[in-house]
C-alpha positions in Angstrom: 45.0 19.0 61.1 43.1 19.4 57.8 40.3 21.8 56.9 37.5 19.9 55.2 34.7 21.3 53.2 31.6 19.1 52.7 30.7 18.8 49.0 27.0 18.4 49.9 26.3 21.1 52.4 29.4 23.3 52.2 30.1 23.0 56.0 33.7 23.2 56.9 35.5 21.9 59.9 39.0 21.0 61.3 39.7 17.3 60.9 42.5 15.8 63.0 41.9 12.1 62.2 43.9 9.8 60.0 41.2 8.2 57.8 40.8 8.9 54.1 37.2 9.9 54.6 35.5 12.0 57.3 31.9 12.3 58.2 30.4 15.8 57.9 29.0 16.8 61.4 26.2 18.7 59.7 24.7 16.3 57.1 26.6 13.1 57.9 27.8 12.5 54.3 31.3 10.9 53.9 33.8 13.5 52.6 37.2 12.6 51.1 40.1 13.9 53.1 42.5 15.8 51.0 45.8 16.4 52.6 46.4 19.9 51.3 48.9 22.4 52.5 47.9 25.8 53.8 49.8 27.4 50.9 47.7 25.3 48.4 44.5 26.4 50.1 45.5 30.1 50.1 46.2 29.8 46.3 42.8 28.2 45.7 41.1 31.0 47.7 43.0 33.7 45.8 42.0 32.1 42.5 38.4 31.9 43.5 38.4 35.5 44.7 39.8 36.6 41.3 37.0 34.7 39.5 34.4 36.2 41.8 35.8 39.7 41.1 35.6 39.0 37.4 32.0 37.8 37.6 31.1 40.9 39.7 32.6 43.2 37.1 30.5 41.5 34.4 27.3 42.0 36.4 28.2 45.7 37.1 28.6 46.6 33.5 25.5 44.5 32.7 27.3 42.5 30.0 27.1 39.1 31.6 26.5 36.3 29.2 25.7 32.8 30.5 28.4 31.4 28.3 31.0 33.5 30.2 29.7 32.1 33.5 29.7 28.6 32.2 33.3 29.0 31.0 34.4 30.3 34.4 32.7 27.4 36.2 34.2 24.8 33.7 37.7 26.2 34.4 37.4 25.4 38.0 35.7 22.0 37.4 32.4 23.1 39.0 30.6 22.5 35.7 31.0 19.8 33.2 30.7 20.3 29.4 27.7 17.8 29.6 25.9 20.2 31.9 25.9 23.1 29.4 22.8 21.9 27.6 20.7 22.6 30.7 21.2 26.3 30.7 20.7 26.5 27.0 17.5 24.4 27.0 19.1 21.7 24.8 19.2 18.9 27.2 16.7 16.0 26.7 14.5 15.3 29.6 14.7 11.5 29.2 
C-alpha cells in the first residue's frame, strides 16, 4: 500500500495497485505513484512542520518578508526561481 497525494486537488488516498500512475478519485487526474517508505514520509512531514513553524514565527513577530517565504518555498521545490518575478511585479505579461 502507498499513500498518494494528488498534485492538483491535494486529495490523499491509499493505493494498493501496481501501476506507475493512479487516478485521483476526486478530480480524476493521473498521479505518479512514488514508492516511498513510511520513514521517508515521516521525515518529509517533520521537515514541512518545521518550515510551517518558522513561517508562523515570522508572522507572529510581524517581520515576514516575501523573499523569506519565496526562499522557503524554493527549498522544498514548491516554487521555481522563474516564478519569483510574479510576486515582485517583474514578470512580463506576454
